[in-house]
C-alpha positions as CSV (number, residue, x, y, z in Angstrom):
1,M,182.5,115.6,-160.7
2,K,183.4,112.5,-158.9
3,G,184.7,112.3,-155.4
4,C,187.9,110.5,-154.1
5,S,186.2,107.1,-154.3
6,E,187.5,104.2,-156.5
7,M,186.0,105.4,-160.3
8,Y,184.9,102.6,-162.6
9,I,182.8,104.1,-165.6
10,P,181.5,101.4,-167.7
11,I,180.1,102.4,-171.2
12,S,176.3,102.1,-171.6
13,R,175.0,98.8,-173.1
14,R,173.3,100.4,-175.9
15,D,176.4,102.2,-176.9
16,F,178.5,98.9,-176.3
17,V,176.4,97.0,-178.6
18,Q,176.5,99.7,-181.3
19,L,180.3,99.8,-180.7
20,T,180.8,96.2,-181.4
21,G,178.4,95.9,-183.9
22,A,180.7,98.3,-185.9
23,L,183.8,97.2,-185.4
24,T,185.7,94.4,-187.6
25,V,189.3,94.2,-187.0
26,G,191.9,91.6,-187.9
27,A,191.2,88.5,-185.3
28,M,194.8,87.9,-184.7
29,A,195.2,91.3,-183.2
30,V,191.8,92.3,-181.8
31,G,188.7,90.2,-181.4
32,F,185.4,91.8,-180.9
33,L,181.8,90.4,-179.8
34,S,179.6,90.6,-182.6
35,A,176.2,92.7,-182.0
36,A,174.4,89.6,-181.4
37,E,176.6,88.1,-178.9
38,A,176.6,91.6,-177.2
39,A,172.8,91.6,-177.6
40,A,172.6,88.0,-175.8
41,G,174.8,88.9,-173.1
42,L,177.9,86.6,-174.0
43,G,180.4,88.1,-171.8
44,S,179.4,91.5,-172.4
45,S,177.5,92.4,-169.4
46,D,180.3,94.2,-167.8
47,G,181.4,95.9,-170.8
48,K,184.6,93.8,-172.0
49,L,186.3,93.3,-175.2
50,Q,188.8,90.6,-176.3
51,Y,192.2,92.5,-177.1
52,A,195.6,90.7,-178.0
53,G,194.0,87.6,-176.6
54,R,192.6,89.0,-173.2
55,D,189.6,90.6,-172.0
56,V,190.0,94.3,-171.6
57,P,187.1,96.3,-170.0
58,L,185.6,99.4,-171.8
59,L,186.4,102.1,-169.2
60,Y,184.9,104.9,-170.7
61,G,182.7,105.9,-173.5
62,A,183.1,110.0,-174.7
63,D,181.9,112.1,-177.4
64,C,185.6,113.3,-177.6
65,C,188.8,111.9,-176.2
66,V,192.0,113.9,-175.9
67,I,195.2,112.4,-175.2
68,G,197.8,114.3,-173.1
69,G,196.9,117.0,-170.6
70,G,199.5,119.5,-171.6
71,P,199.0,123.3,-172.3
72,S,197.3,122.4,-175.6
73,G,195.5,118.9,-174.6
74,T,193.9,120.5,-171.3
75,A,192.7,123.5,-173.4
76,A,191.2,121.2,-175.9
77,A,189.2,119.2,-173.3
78,I,188.0,121.9,-171.5
79,N,186.8,123.7,-174.6
80,A,185.2,120.6,-176.3
81,A,183.2,119.7,-172.8
82,R,182.0,123.6,-172.6
83,H,180.7,123.4,-176.0
84,G,178.4,120.0,-175.1
85,A,180.8,117.3,-176.1
86,K,181.2,114.4,-173.2
87,T,185.3,114.4,-173.1
88,A,187.6,112.3,-171.4
89,L,191.1,113.5,-171.0
90,I,193.9,110.9,-170.7
91,E,197.0,112.0,-168.8
92,R,200.0,109.9,-168.1
93,G,201.2,112.0,-165.1
94,N,199.6,113.1,-161.8
95,A,198.8,116.7,-162.9
96,L,197.6,118.5,-165.8
97,G,199.8,120.9,-167.5
98,G,202.3,118.9,-168.8
99,L,205.7,120.7,-169.5
100,Q,204.2,123.6,-167.7
101,T,203.8,121.7,-164.4
102,L,205.3,118.7,-164.6
103,G,208.3,119.8,-166.6
104,L,208.7,123.0,-164.6
105,V,208.7,125.1,-167.9
106,L,207.5,128.5,-166.0
107,P,208.4,130.7,-168.3
108,F,205.2,131.9,-170.2
109,M,207.0,133.3,-173.1
110,P,205.2,136.4,-175.0
111,T,204.0,135.6,-178.6
112,F,205.1,139.6,-179.4
113,A,201.7,139.5,-181.5
114,P,199.3,142.2,-181.0
115,E,195.8,140.9,-179.7
116,S,197.2,137.1,-179.7
117,D,195.2,135.9,-176.5
118,T,192.5,134.1,-177.2
119,P,189.7,133.9,-174.9
120,Y,191.0,130.7,-173.0
121,V,194.6,132.2,-172.7
122,A,193.1,135.4,-171.2
123,E,190.7,133.5,-168.9
124,N,194.0,131.5,-167.6
125,K,195.7,134.7,-166.9
126,Q,192.9,136.1,-165.0
127,K,192.6,133.0,-163.1
128,M,196.2,133.0,-162.1
129,L,195.6,136.4,-160.8
130,D,192.6,135.6,-158.8
131,H,194.9,133.0,-157.3
132,G,197.2,135.5,-156.0
133,I,199.6,135.1,-158.9
134,N,200.1,137.9,-161.0
135,M,202.0,136.8,-164.3
136,S,202.8,140.2,-165.4
137,D,206.0,141.8,-164.0
138,G,204.7,145.2,-165.2
139,V,207.8,145.8,-167.3
140,T,208.4,143.2,-169.8
141,D,206.0,140.9,-172.0
142,E,207.0,137.9,-170.2
143,G,204.6,135.6,-168.2
144,W,205.5,134.1,-164.7
145,T,203.8,130.9,-163.7
146,N,203.6,129.0,-160.6
147,P,203.1,125.2,-161.1
148,E,201.0,124.3,-158.2
149,I,198.7,126.9,-158.7
150,L,198.8,126.1,-162.4
151,S,197.9,122.5,-161.7
152,L,194.9,123.4,-159.2
153,L,193.6,125.8,-161.8
154,Y,193.4,123.4,-164.7
155,D,191.7,120.8,-162.3
156,G,188.9,123.2,-161.4
157,L,188.7,123.9,-164.9
158,C,188.1,120.4,-165.9
159,A,185.7,119.6,-163.2
160,E,183.7,122.9,-164.0
161,A,183.3,122.0,-167.6
162,G,182.6,118.2,-166.7
163,V,185.8,116.8,-168.1
164,E,186.7,113.4,-166.9
165,V,190.4,113.2,-166.4
166,L,192.0,109.8,-166.2
167,Y,195.2,110.5,-164.6
168,H,198.2,107.6,-164.6
169,T,197.0,106.6,-167.9
170,V,199.0,105.7,-170.8
171,L,197.9,105.4,-174.4
172,V,199.1,101.6,-175.5
173,D,197.3,101.2,-179.1
174,T,194.6,102.4,-181.2
175,I,192.1,100.5,-183.2
176,L,191.0,102.2,-186.6
177,K,188.3,101.0,-188.9
178,D,187.6,102.8,-192.3
179,G,189.7,105.5,-191.5
180,K,188.4,106.6,-188.1
181,I,189.8,105.8,-184.8
182,Q,187.3,103.7,-182.8
183,Y,189.1,103.3,-179.6
184,C,192.1,103.6,-177.7
185,V,193.8,100.9,-175.5
186,V,195.4,102.4,-172.2
187,Q,197.3,101.5,-169.4
188,T,195.7,102.3,-166.1
189,I,196.5,101.7,-162.5
190,A,194.2,98.7,-162.8
191,G,195.3,97.2,-165.9
192,L,194.6,97.4,-169.7
193,A,191.0,99.2,-170.6
194,A,189.8,100.6,-173.6
195,V,188.3,104.3,-174.2
196,T,186.0,104.7,-177.3
197,A,184.9,108.2,-178.7
198,K,183.7,109.9,-181.7
199,V,186.7,112.2,-182.1
200,F,190.1,112.3,-180.6
201,I,192.4,114.8,-180.1
202,D,196.3,114.5,-179.9
203,G,197.7,116.9,-177.2
204,S,200.4,114.5,-176.6
205,G,203.3,116.8,-177.9
206,D,204.7,114.0,-179.6
207,A,202.3,112.9,-182.1
208,L,201.7,109.8,-180.4
209,L,198.3,109.2,-181.2
210,A,198.5,110.4,-184.7
211,R,201.4,108.1,-185.3
212,M,200.0,105.1,-183.9
213,A,196.9,106.0,-186.2
214,G,199.2,105.8,-189.3
215,V,199.5,109.5,-189.7
216,P,203.1,110.4,-191.5
217,A,205.1,112.4,-189.0
218,E,208.8,114.1,-189.2
219,K,211.6,114.5,-186.5
220,G,214.3,116.4,-185.9
221,S,216.2,118.9,-188.4
222,D,216.2,118.2,-192.0
223,K,219.9,119.4,-192.0
224,T,221.1,117.4,-189.1
225,G,218.4,115.0,-188.2
226,R,218.8,116.2,-184.4
227,N,215.7,117.3,-182.4
228,Q,216.5,120.5,-180.6
229,P,218.1,119.8,-177.1
230,M,216.1,118.9,-174.1
231,S,216.3,120.1,-170.8
232,F,216.1,118.9,-167.3
233,R,214.5,121.3,-165.2
234,F,214.5,121.9,-161.4
235,E,213.8,124.3,-158.6
236,M,216.0,125.7,-155.8
237,G,214.8,126.9,-152.4
238,G,216.3,128.9,-149.8
239,I,217.7,131.8,-151.9
240,D,218.0,135.3,-151.1
241,I,216.3,136.9,-154.2
242,E,217.0,140.4,-153.4
243,K,220.8,139.5,-152.8
244,V,220.8,137.5,-156.3
245,Y,219.6,140.7,-157.8
246,Q,222.2,142.9,-156.2
247,Y,225.0,140.9,-157.4
248,D,223.6,140.3,-161.2
249,T,222.0,143.3,-162.3
250,V,223.4,146.0,-159.5
251,D,227.1,144.9,-159.2
252,L,227.8,143.2,-162.4
253,K,225.7,145.7,-164.4
254,D,223.7,142.9,-166.2
255,T,221.1,144.5,-168.3
256,W,219.4,141.0,-169.1
257,C,216.8,141.3,-166.2
258,K,214.4,144.3,-167.0
259,S,212.3,143.9,-163.9
260,K,212.8,144.1,-160.3
261,P,212.1,141.6,-157.1
262,P,210.1,139.5,-156.9
263,Y,210.4,139.0,-160.8
264,V,214.0,138.1,-161.1
265,E,215.7,136.5,-164.0
266,L,219.1,135.3,-164.8
267,A,220.5,134.1,-168.2
268,E,223.5,133.2,-170.2
269,A,224.2,131.2,-173.2
270,M,227.4,130.5,-174.6
271,G,228.2,130.6,-178.4
272,R,225.7,133.0,-179.2
273,K,226.0,136.5,-180.8
274,Q,224.7,138.3,-177.5
275,R,227.3,138.3,-174.8
276,Y,226.2,137.8,-171.0
277,K,227.7,138.8,-168.0
278,L,227.2,135.8,-166.3
279,E,229.2,133.9,-168.8
280,S,232.5,134.4,-167.2
281,F,231.1,133.5,-163.8
282,F,230.0,130.0,-165.1
283,Q,233.4,129.6,-167.3
284,R,235.5,130.0,-164.1
285,G,233.7,126.9,-162.6
286,V,234.4,125.1,-165.8
287,E,238.2,126.0,-165.5
288,A,238.0,125.0,-161.7
289,G,236.9,121.7,-162.6
290,E,233.6,122.2,-160.7
291,L,231.5,122.4,-163.9
292,Q,231.6,120.7,-167.3
293,Q,231.5,122.8,-170.3
294,E,227.9,121.1,-170.9
295,D,226.9,122.7,-167.6
296,A,228.0,126.2,-168.3
297,N,226.7,126.4,-171.8
298,Y,223.2,127.4,-171.1
299,F,221.8,128.8,-167.9
300,Q,218.4,130.6,-167.2
301,A,216.6,130.8,-163.8
302,F,213.3,132.8,-162.9
303,A,211.8,133.6,-159.5
304,I,208.8,131.8,-158.7
305,I,205.8,134.2,-157.9
306,G,204.0,132.7,-154.9
307,K,207.0,130.8,-153.7
308,P,209.3,133.1,-151.9
309,G,212.9,132.4,-151.9
310,T,212.6,129.7,-154.7
311,M,213.7,129.9,-158.3
312,S,213.0,127.9,-161.4
313,M,216.1,126.7,-162.8
314,N,215.2,126.6,-166.9
315,C,218.4,124.3,-167.5
316,P,220.5,122.1,-167.7
317,E,220.2,122.0,-171.3
318,L,221.3,118.5,-172.4
319,P,223.8,117.7,-174.7
320,H,222.9,117.2,-178.3
321,E,224.1,113.6,-178.5
322,F,220.6,112.9,-176.5
323,S,217.6,112.4,-178.6
324,A,213.9,113.2,-177.7
325,T,212.7,110.4,-180.1
326,N,214.8,107.4,-178.9
327,P,213.7,105.7,-175.9
328,L,217.3,104.4,-174.8
329,S,218.6,107.9,-175.4
330,Y,216.0,109.8,-173.5
331,S,216.3,107.5,-170.5
332,R,220.1,107.9,-170.4
333,A,219.5,111.9,-170.7
334,V,217.6,111.5,-167.6
335,R,220.7,110.2,-165.9
336,C,223.0,112.7,-167.4
337,G,220.5,115.7,-166.5
338,R,220.6,114.7,-163.0
339,Q,224.3,114.8,-162.6
340,M,224.2,118.2,-164.5
341,I,221.5,119.5,-161.6
342,H,223.7,118.6,-159.0
343,R,227.0,120.0,-160.2
344,I,224.9,123.2,-161.2
345,S,223.2,123.5,-157.9
346,Q,226.3,123.0,-156.0
347,Y,228.4,125.7,-157.8
348,L,225.8,128.0,-157.3
349,I,225.5,127.4,-153.5
350,K,229.3,127.8,-153.2
351,H,229.8,130.8,-155.6
352,M,226.6,132.9,-156.1
353,P,225.9,135.3,-153.7
354,G,222.2,135.0,-152.3
355,F,222.4,131.2,-152.9
356,E,224.4,130.4,-149.6
357,H,221.5,128.5,-147.9
358,A,219.9,127.2,-151.1
359,Y,219.0,123.6,-152.0
360,I,217.2,121.5,-154.6
361,S,213.6,121.5,-153.7
362,R,212.3,119.9,-156.4
363,E,213.0,118.2,-159.9
364,A,211.1,118.0,-163.1
365,T,209.2,114.7,-163.7
366,M,209.7,114.9,-167.2
367,L,212.3,116.1,-169.5
368,G,211.8,119.4,-171.3
369,A,211.4,118.5,-175.0
370,R,211.3,121.4,-177.3
371,E,210.4,119.3,-180.4
372,S,210.3,115.6,-181.1
373,W,207.6,114.2,-184.0
374,R,205.4,116.7,-186.0
375,I,202.7,115.4,-188.3
376,R,202.4,115.9,-192.0
377,G,199.0,117.4,-192.1
378,K,196.4,119.0,-194.7
379,F,198.7,122.0,-194.5
380,Y,202.5,122.3,-193.8
381,M,203.8,125.2,-192.5
382,T,207.4,126.3,-193.2
383,E,209.7,129.5,-192.2
384,D,208.2,131.2,-195.3
385,D,205.1,131.5,-193.4
386,Y,207.0,133.3,-190.8
387,H,209.0,135.7,-193.0
388,N,205.9,136.3,-195.2
389,R,203.7,137.1,-192.2
390,S,201.2,134.7,-193.8
391,R,197.4,135.2,-193.2
392,F,195.0,131.9,-193.7
393,P,191.0,132.4,-193.7
394,D,191.0,129.3,-191.0
395,A,193.5,130.8,-188.8
396,V,193.0,129.6,-185.4
397,A,196.0,131.4,-183.8
398,R,198.5,134.3,-184.4
399,T,202.0,134.6,-183.2
400,A,205.4,136.5,-183.7
401,Y,207.8,134.6,-181.5
402,F,211.3,134.6,-183.1
403,I,212.7,131.3,-184.9
404,D,214.3,130.0,-181.7
405,A,216.0,126.5,-182.5
406,H,218.5,126.0,-180.0
407,G,221.7,124.6,-180.9
408,E,221.0,125.3,-184.4
409,R,219.4,128.5,-185.4
410,V,218.0,131.7,-183.7
411,D,216.6,134.6,-186.1
412,E,215.8,138.2,-185.3
413,K,212.2,139.2,-184.3
414,I,210.0,139.9,-187.0
415,P,208.9,143.7,-186.9
416,K,206.8,145.0,-184.0
417,G,203.2,144.6,-184.7
418,E,203.8,142.2,-187.4
419,F,202.9,138.4,-187.1
420,Y,201.7,135.1,-188.7
421,E,198.8,132.9,-188.2
422,I,198.5,129.1,-187.7
423,P,195.8,127.6,-189.9
424,Y,193.2,124.7,-188.9
425,R,194.2,122.7,-191.9
426,A,197.8,122.2,-190.1
427,M,195.7,120.2,-187.4
428,I,194.1,117.7,-189.6
429,T,195.1,114.8,-191.8
430,D,194.2,113.2,-194.8
431,Q,194.6,109.7,-193.3
432,V,192.3,110.0,-190.1
433,S,189.1,111.7,-190.6
434,N,188.1,112.0,-187.0
435,L,191.4,113.1,-185.8
436,L,192.7,116.6,-184.4
437,V,196.0,117.3,-183.6
438,A,197.1,120.3,-181.2
439,G,200.3,121.8,-179.7
440,R,203.7,121.6,-181.0
441,C,203.3,118.4,-183.1
442,I,201.1,120.1,-185.5
443,S,202.1,119.8,-189.3
444,T,205.1,122.4,-189.5
445,S,208.8,122.3,-190.6
446,F,211.4,122.0,-187.9
447,I,212.4,125.8,-188.4
448,L,208.8,127.1,-188.0
449,Q,208.0,124.9,-185.1
450,A,210.9,126.6,-183.2
451,S,208.8,129.8,-183.4
452,M,205.3,128.6,-183.0
453,R,206.1,125.9,-180.0
454,I,205.5,128.4,-177.2
455,Q,203.0,127.7,-174.2
456,P,200.3,130.2,-175.6
457,T,200.2,129.5,-179.0
458,C,199.8,126.2,-178.1
459,M,196.9,126.7,-175.7
460,S,195.3,128.6,-178.4
461,I,195.6,125.8,-180.9
462,G,194.4,123.4,-178.3
463,E,191.0,125.8,-177.5
464,A,190.6,125.8,-181.4
465,A,190.8,121.9,-181.4
466,G,188.1,121.5,-178.7
467,I,185.5,123.9,-180.3
468,A,186.2,122.4,-183.6
469,A,185.7,118.7,-182.1
470,A,182.4,119.9,-180.4
471,W,181.3,121.9,-183.6
472,G,181.8,118.6,-185.8
473,L,179.9,116.6,-183.6
474,K,176.9,119.0,-183.4
475,H,176.9,119.2,-187.1
476,N,177.7,115.7,-188.0
477,T,180.8,116.8,-189.7
478,E,184.1,115.0,-189.6
479,V,187.0,117.2,-188.2
480,N,189.4,116.9,-191.1
481,A,186.3,118.0,-193.5
482,L,185.6,120.8,-191.3
483,H,186.0,124.2,-192.4
484,W,187.2,126.5,-189.5
485,E,186.2,129.7,-190.9
486,E,182.5,128.8,-191.8
487,I,182.0,128.4,-187.8
488,P,180.1,131.5,-186.7
489,K,182.8,134.3,-185.7
490,E,181.1,134.5,-182.2
491,Q,181.9,130.8,-181.8
492,R,185.3,130.8,-182.5
493,S,188.1,131.5,-180.5
494,Y,190.0,133.4,-183.1
495,Y,189.4,134.5,-186.7
496,T,191.1,136.5,-189.2
497,K,190.6,140.5,-188.9
498,G,190.3,142.4,-192.0
């Protein structure tokens, strides 16, 4: 593990010579030193490549490179490293966890499927408990996380596994040859750099690496073309949690929150079949001109375990007019969401018992995108797999989370004890042989994705991706030709039982 000194990690001269001798790309875009030039030391002694007319340092050479340090990407990197692969993790923010930490999506929603926790998910729950955060309220199936502890936990797991994390590093481009990604160009604090690896894992959530590599992708609903609405989450401190619980659960007789302090949850969603006690509270704000209708349409808040007097606002939910896949629209959504945050917080401070001395303590540093792009992989999952409770020989995870397509469709839960599985083939593509895709952007339809997108499922998919990447490297097998079911059961994170 590196210390806090300045980091520069050159690739070895031997690996550099092999790389430059193997790559031949269009000269107008990218130029490489030939093997002979590299051997002669013509500009290669410090490990530089010519990209787009400029010298770009080759920053790191790995067995496995993971793009995106969210729930799935972090899981993939840790498990690849644990299984012997030299692993680099590229993260654009300053913390791992993605929407769990930077996006403040603190609800660790239950899969509702029996025995769905893969080893990595179970380990994380225990590690959180070791840090004093009991994710279970003892009443419901929900999990309650703490973003600061989770960030610390992921740092520690990566350090223990030997993962080299590159923070504030953004994917810019990919270079391919013969259907394989050879290296990624990234933007670092020092400027452009290149990272090379034998296997790449897309944990970006937006299928960014896969799309750059030419993998076909879909976005939005096949009926409306819209993404699920995004959220801009925030935290509020200075709250009297007991008083909030008294008002909502006791005085209003709201049955939504089944648990008791410190595990307190508030919720309402207008326009759904289920009626919520807090609907009238928020609608009064609209009628008084203190809130806009878009502010009141969806509200959810969770007490944050380990942060007394603090609640995570699982809202506001941004209007449908904003897109998770259009850069201009996404940026405008940030401005709109911040205005919504301040209207909602001020209304709560003025009218909600327990919020009299509250204040905004933190904003998310990324919008909460429930769905954006999804690849078209070797296997395409649809809602039939949900309703049919599909099983697969190459299954990597199971879930029974209901179809929750915000703004479009919410389905009833499948019967208790039932579940469907997610196949390894939904993580790989025909176009790129050394690419795995993990998390919410695997190969699914819009509706099926609305069920599998929750954090524990994405973590299990990432866990499998890391194991598969290391297995393929050890056995000289391309990951898109690998058969998950042929890996010995004791080395898999999940397998179909019976």
